[in-house]
C-alpha positions as CSV (number, residue, x, y, z in Angstrom):
1,X,20.7,7.8,-12.6
2,X,19.2,4.0,-12.3
3,X,17.5,2.3,-15.5
4,X,14.5,2.6,-13.6
5,X,14.7,6.4,-13.5
6,X,15.5,6.7,-17.2
7,X,12.0,5.1,-18.2
8,X,9.0,7.2,-19.0
9,X,5.5,6.8,-20.0
10,X,5.0,3.6,-18.2
11,X,1.8,1.5,-19.2
12,X,0.0,-1.9,-18.3
13,X,-0.2,-4.0,-21.0
14,X,-3.8,-4.5,-22.0
15,X,-3.5,-8.1,-21.8
16,X,-2.8,-7.7,-18.2
17,X,-5.7,-9.1,-16.3
18,X,-7.2,-8.4,-12.9
19,X,-4.7,-10.6,-11.2
20,X,-1.0,-10.5,-10.3
21,X,0.3,-11.1,-13.7
22,X,0.6,-7.6,-14.9
23,X,3.6,-6.2,-17.1
24,X,3.9,-2.6,-17.8
25,X,6.1,-1.3,-20.5
26,X,8.6,2.1,-20.7
27,X,11.0,4.1,-23.0
28,X,13.7,5.3,-22.3
29,X,15.3,7.9,-25.0
30,X,13.6,6.3,-27.6
31,X,16.3,3.5,-28.6
32,X,14.9,1.4,-25.2
33,X,12.0,-0.2,-23.9
34,X,11.6,-1.4,-20.2
35,X,9.4,-4.1,-19.4
36,X,8.8,-4.8,-15.3
37,X,6.3,-6.8,-13.2
38,X,3.5,-4.5,-12.4
39,X,3.3,-6.1,-8.5
40,X,6.8,-5.1,-7.9
41,X,6.5,-1.5,-9.3
42,X,9.4,0.8,-8.8
43,X,11.2,-1.5,-6.8
44,X,11.5,-4.4,-9.3
45,X,13.9,-5.6,-11.8
46,X,13.9,-4.0,-15.3
47,X,14.1,-6.1,-18.5
48,X,15.8,-4.2,-20.8
49,X,15.1,-4.3,-24.9
50,X,16.3,-2.5,-27.9
51,X,13.0,-1.4,-29.9
52,X,13.7,-3.4,-32.5
53,X,14.3,-6.5,-30.4
54,X,11.2,-5.8,-28.6
55,X,9.0,-5.4,-32.0
56,X,10.6,-8.8,-33.0
57,X,9.5,-10.5,-30.1
58,X,5.9,-9.3,-30.2
59,X,5.6,-10.2,-33.7
60,X,6.6,-13.7,-32.8
61,X,4.3,-13.8,-29.6
62,X,1.2,-12.7,-31.7
63,X,2.0,-15.1,-34.6
64,X,2.2,-18.0,-31.6
65,X,6.1,-18.8,-32.1
66,X,6.1,-19.0,-28.3
67,X,4.2,-20.9,-26.0
68,X,2.8,-19.0,-23.2
69,X,0.5,-20.1,-20.6
């Protein structure tokens, strides 16, 4: 089973607009989060995070610690 196949519950980010800059996140075994480009779909790469690392990154983004376009 590839890493793409083990992720379930893919959902599009609520911050994704109507353009081509959309991301989706899915879960694997309750311990990992996968993030992929919606435009690439199942054929594209999946970035994998531990749940705690993903949560920490989201917190930092919300706090404005990363410059985002």
